[in-house]
Every structure is written in C-alpha cells, then in structure tokens.
MARDO-582959 format. One record per atom (N, C-alpha, C, CB): residue number from 1; residue in one letter; atom name; x, y, z. Coordinates in Angstrom, 2 decimals. Glycine has a CB too. Example, Ala and Ser with C-alpha at 12.3 -4.5 7.8 and 13.67 -1.06 7.14 Angstrom:
R,seq,type,atom,X,Y,Z
R,1,A,N,13.19,-5.69,7.80 $
R,1,A,CA,12.30,-4.50,7.80 $
R,1,A,C,13.20,-3.30,7.80 $
R,1,A,CB,11.31,-4.47,9.05 $
R,2,S,N,12.85,-2.25,7.08 $
R,2,S,CA,13.67,-1.06,7.14 $
R,2,S,C,12.90,0.03,7.87 $
R,2,S,CB,14.08,-0.60,5.72 $
***
This chain:
R,seq,type,atom,X,Y,Z
R,1,X,N,112.93,55.24,112.22 $
R,1,X,CA,112.76,55.71,113.59 $
R,1,X,C,114.11,55.81,114.29 $
R,1,X,CB,111.82,54.78,114.38 $
R,2,X,N,114.24,56.82,115.06 $
R,2,X,CA,115.45,57.01,115.83 $
R,2,X,C,115.21,56.58,117.27 $
R,2,X,CB,115.93,58.47,115.75 $
R,3,X,N,116.18,55.91,117.84 $
R,3,X,CA,116.09,55.53,119.24 $
R,3,X,C,116.54,56.67,120.14 $
R,3,X,CB,116.94,54.28,119.51 $
R,4,X,N,116.20,56.58,121.37 $
R,4,X,CA,116.62,57.63,122.29 $
R,4,X,C,117.86,57.17,123.05 $
R,4,X,CB,115.48,57.98,123.27 $
R,5,X,N,118.68,58.12,123.39 $
R,5,X,CA,119.90,57.84,124.13 $
R,5,X,C,119.80,58.57,125.47 $
R,5,X,CB,121.18,58.28,123.34 $
R,6,X,N,119.97,57.83,126.53 $
R,6,X,CA,119.94,58.42,127.87 $
R,6,X,C,121.35,58.40,128.44 $
R,6,X,CB,118.95,57.66,128.80 $
R,7,X,N,121.79,59.55,128.88 $
R,7,X,CA,123.13,59.67,129.47 $
R,7,X,C,122.96,59.95,130.96 $
R,7,X,CB,123.98,60.80,128.77 $
R,8,X,N,123.54,59.09,131.76 $
R,8,X,CA,123.49,59.28,133.20 $
R,8,X,C,124.66,60.16,133.63 $
R,8,X,CB,123.51,57.91,133.95 $
R,9,X,N,124.35,61.26,134.27 $
R,9,X,CA,125.42,62.16,134.74 $
R,9,X,C,126.27,61.49,135.81 $
R,9,X,CB,124.82,63.46,135.27 $
R,10,X,N,125.67,60.60,136.58 $
R,10,X,CA,126.44,59.90,137.62 $
R,10,X,C,127.52,59.03,136.98 $
R,10,X,CB,125.52,59.03,138.51 $
R,11,X,N,127.19,58.34,135.89 $
R,11,X,CA,128.18,57.51,135.21 $
R,11,X,C,129.30,58.36,134.61 $
R,11,X,CB,127.51,56.67,134.11 $
R,12,X,N,128.96,59.52,134.09 $
R,12,X,CA,129.99,60.41,133.57 $
R,12,X,C,130.90,60.89,134.69 $
R,12,X,CB,129.35,61.61,132.86 $
R,13,X,N,130.33,61.22,135.83 $
R,13,X,CA,131.12,61.68,136.97 $
R,13,X,C,132.03,60.57,137.48 $
R,13,X,CB,130.21,62.17,138.10 $
R,14,X,N,131.50,59.37,137.60 $
R,14,X,CA,132.31,58.23,138.06 $
R,14,X,C,133.46,57.98,137.09 $
R,14,X,CB,131.43,56.95,138.20 $
R,15,X,N,133.17,57.99,135.80 $
R,15,X,CA,134.21,57.76,134.81 $
R,15,X,C,135.29,58.82,134.84 $
R,15,X,CB,133.60,57.72,133.44 $
R,16,X,N,134.89,60.07,135.00 $
R,16,X,CA,135.86,61.16,135.04 $
R,16,X,C,136.75,61.07,136.28 $
R,16,X,CB,135.15,62.51,134.99 $
R,17,X,N,136.14,60.85,137.43 $
R,17,X,CA,136.90,60.78,138.67 $
R,17,X,C,137.83,59.57,138.66 $
R,17,X,CB,135.96,60.72,139.88 $
R,18,X,N,137.33,58.44,138.21 $
R,18,X,CA,138.17,57.23,138.15 $
R,18,X,C,139.35,57.43,137.21 $
R,18,X,CB,137.34,56.03,137.69 $
R,19,X,N,139.09,58.03,136.07 $
R,19,X,CA,140.16,58.28,135.12 $
R,19,X,C,141.23,59.20,135.66 $
R,19,X,CB,139.60,58.85,133.85 $
R,20,X,N,140.82,60.29,136.28 $
R,20,X,CA,141.78,61.25,136.83 $
R,20,X,C,142.60,60.62,137.95 $
R,20,X,CB,141.05,62.50,137.35 $
R,21,X,N,141.94,59.93,138.86 $
R,21,X,CA,142.67,59.33,139.97 $
R,21,X,C,143.57,58.19,139.51 $
R,21,X,CB,141.70,58.82,141.03 $
R,22,X,N,143.13,57.45,138.50 $
R,22,X,CA,143.98,56.37,137.97 $
R,22,X,C,145.24,56.94,137.33 $
R,22,X,CB,143.20,55.52,136.94 $
R,23,X,N,145.09,58.02,136.59 $
R,23,X,CA,146.25,58.64,135.95 $
R,23,X,C,147.20,59.22,137.00 $
R,23,X,CB,145.81,59.74,134.97 $
R,24,X,N,146.63,59.88,138.00 $
R,24,X,CA,147.47,60.48,139.05 $
R,24,X,C,148.15,59.43,139.92 $
R,24,X,CB,146.64,61.41,139.92 $
R,25,X,N,147.47,58.30,140.15 $
R,25,X,CA,148.01,57.30,141.06 $
R,25,X,C,148.90,56.26,140.41 $
R,25,X,CB,146.92,56.61,141.73 $
R,26,X,N,148.85,56.16,139.10 $
R,26,X,CA,149.62,55.12,138.40 $
R,26,X,C,151.07,55.55,138.25 $
R,26,X,CB,149.01,54.81,137.02 $
R,27,X,N,151.91,54.96,139.02 $
R,27,X,CA,153.35,55.24,138.97 $
R,27,X,C,154.09,53.92,138.86 $
R,27,X,CB,153.82,56.05,140.22 $
R,28,X,N,155.28,53.96,138.35 $
R,28,X,CA,156.08,52.75,138.29 $
R,28,X,C,155.99,52.05,136.95 $
R,28,X,CB,155.67,51.81,139.37 $
R,29,X,N,156.44,50.80,136.94 $
R,29,X,CA,156.56,50.08,135.68 $
R,29,X,C,155.23,49.48,135.20 $
R,29,X,CB,157.58,48.98,135.83 $
R,30,X,N,154.34,49.13,136.10 $
R,30,X,CA,153.07,48.51,135.70 $
R,30,X,C,151.93,49.51,135.83 $
R,30,X,CB,152.79,47.24,136.56 $
R,31,X,N,152.04,50.61,135.10 $
R,31,X,CA,151.05,51.69,135.22 $
R,31,X,C,149.66,51.26,134.79 $
R,31,X,CB,151.49,52.88,134.40 $
R,32,X,N,149.55,50.40,133.79 $
R,32,X,CA,148.24,49.98,133.31 $
R,32,X,C,147.49,49.21,134.38 $
R,32,X,CB,148.38,49.13,132.04 $
R,33,X,N,148.18,48.28,135.04 $
R,33,X,CA,147.55,47.47,136.08 $
R,33,X,C,147.19,48.33,137.28 $
R,33,X,CB,148.48,46.31,136.51 $
R,34,X,N,148.10,49.17,137.71 $
R,34,X,CA,147.85,50.04,138.86 $
R,34,X,C,146.69,50.99,138.56 $
R,34,X,CB,149.12,50.83,139.24 $
R,35,X,N,146.69,51.56,137.37 $
R,35,X,CA,145.60,52.46,136.99 $
R,35,X,C,144.25,51.76,136.96 $
R,35,X,CB,145.88,53.06,135.63 $
R,36,X,N,144.22,50.52,136.47 $
R,36,X,CA,142.97,49.77,136.43 $
R,36,X,C,142.48,49.46,137.84 $
R,36,X,CB,143.16,48.47,135.64 $
R,37,X,N,143.38,49.09,138.74 $
R,37,X,CA,142.99,48.78,140.12 $
R,37,X,C,142.49,50.04,140.82 $
R,37,X,CB,144.19,48.18,140.90 $
R,38,X,N,143.17,51.15,140.64 $
R,38,X,CA,142.74,52.40,141.27 $
R,38,X,C,141.39,52.83,140.72 $
R,38,X,CB,143.79,53.52,141.04 $
R,39,X,N,141.22,52.75,139.41 $
R,39,X,CA,139.94,53.11,138.80 $
R,39,X,C,138.79,52.26,139.31 $
R,39,X,CB,140.04,52.99,137.30 $
R,40,X,N,139.02,50.96,139.42 $
R,40,X,CA,137.98,50.06,139.91 $
R,40,X,C,137.64,50.36,141.37 $
R,40,X,CB,138.42,48.61,139.77 $
R,41,X,N,138.66,50.61,142.19 $
R,41,X,CA,138.43,50.91,143.60 $
R,41,X,C,137.64,52.20,143.76 $
R,41,X,CB,139.76,51.01,144.36 $
R,42,X,N,137.98,53.22,142.99 $
R,42,X,CA,137.25,54.48,143.08 $
R,42,X,C,135.81,54.31,142.61 $
R,42,X,CB,137.96,55.57,142.24 $
R,43,X,N,135.60,53.51,141.57 $
R,43,X,CA,134.24,53.27,141.09 $
R,43,X,C,133.39,52.60,142.17 $
R,43,X,CB,134.26,52.40,139.83 $
R,44,X,N,133.96,51.63,142.86 $
R,44,X,CA,133.22,50.95,143.93 $
R,44,X,C,132.92,51.92,145.06 $
R,44,X,CB,134.01,49.74,144.47 $
R,45,X,N,133.90,52.73,145.46 $
R,45,X,CA,133.69,53.68,146.55 $
R,45,X,C,132.65,54.73,146.18 $
R,45,X,CB,135.00,54.36,146.91 $
R,46,X,N,132.67,55.20,144.93 $
R,46,X,CA,131.68,56.20,144.51 $
R,46,X,C,130.29,55.58,144.42 $
R,46,X,CB,132.06,56.80,143.16 $
R,47,X,N,130.20,54.30,144.08 $
R,47,X,CA,128.90,53.62,144.04 $
R,47,X,C,128.34,53.51,145.46 $
R,47,X,CB,129.02,52.21,143.39 $
R,48,X,N,129.21,53.20,146.41 $
R,48,X,CA,128.77,53.14,147.82 $
R,48,X,C,128.35,54.53,148.29 $
R,48,X,CB,129.91,52.58,148.73 $
R,49,X,N,129.14,55.55,147.92 $
R,49,X,CA,128.81,56.92,148.33 $
R,49,X,C,127.49,57.38,147.72 $
R,49,X,CB,129.93,57.87,147.92 $
R,50,X,N,127.16,56.89,146.54 $
R,50,X,CA,125.90,57.27,145.91 $
R,50,X,C,124.71,56.81,146.74 $
R,50,X,CB,125.81,56.68,144.49 $
R,51,X,N,124.86,55.68,147.43 $
R,51,X,CA,123.78,55.20,148.28 $
R,51,X,C,123.49,56.11,149.45 $
R,51,X,CB,124.11,53.84,148.78 $
R,52,X,N,124.48,56.90,149.86 $
R,52,X,CA,124.30,57.81,150.98 $
R,52,X,C,123.80,59.18,150.55 $
R,52,X,CB,125.59,57.96,151.74 $
R,53,X,N,123.80,59.47,149.25 $
R,53,X,CA,123.35,60.78,148.77 $
R,53,X,C,121.88,60.83,148.54 $
R,53,X,CB,124.06,61.15,147.51 $
***
C-alpha cells in the first residue's frame, strides 16, 4: 500500500519567501546566523498574516 502525501501550498509559500528574504538580507561575516534570524522572523510574520486572510 502506498501512503498519501499532502503538500500545503502555504508552507511552500512561507518557505520560498523566507528563503529569498534571508538570502537578500544576509550580509556581513555571520551570514548564516543573520539568514536564520530573518527567515524565522518572516515565517512568524507570515503565520500572523495568514490569520487575517
């Protein structure tokens, strides 16, 4: 038997936006840390915005 896989388009959108903004915003010597913080912040903001949609 094969299991089913469900892909949430919202999760794909959040991941894409977080990734793009993290790459664009990460400057300087600690790019990994800055990118992770930016990605996390965008994910939280998009989750809050989802509640208003």
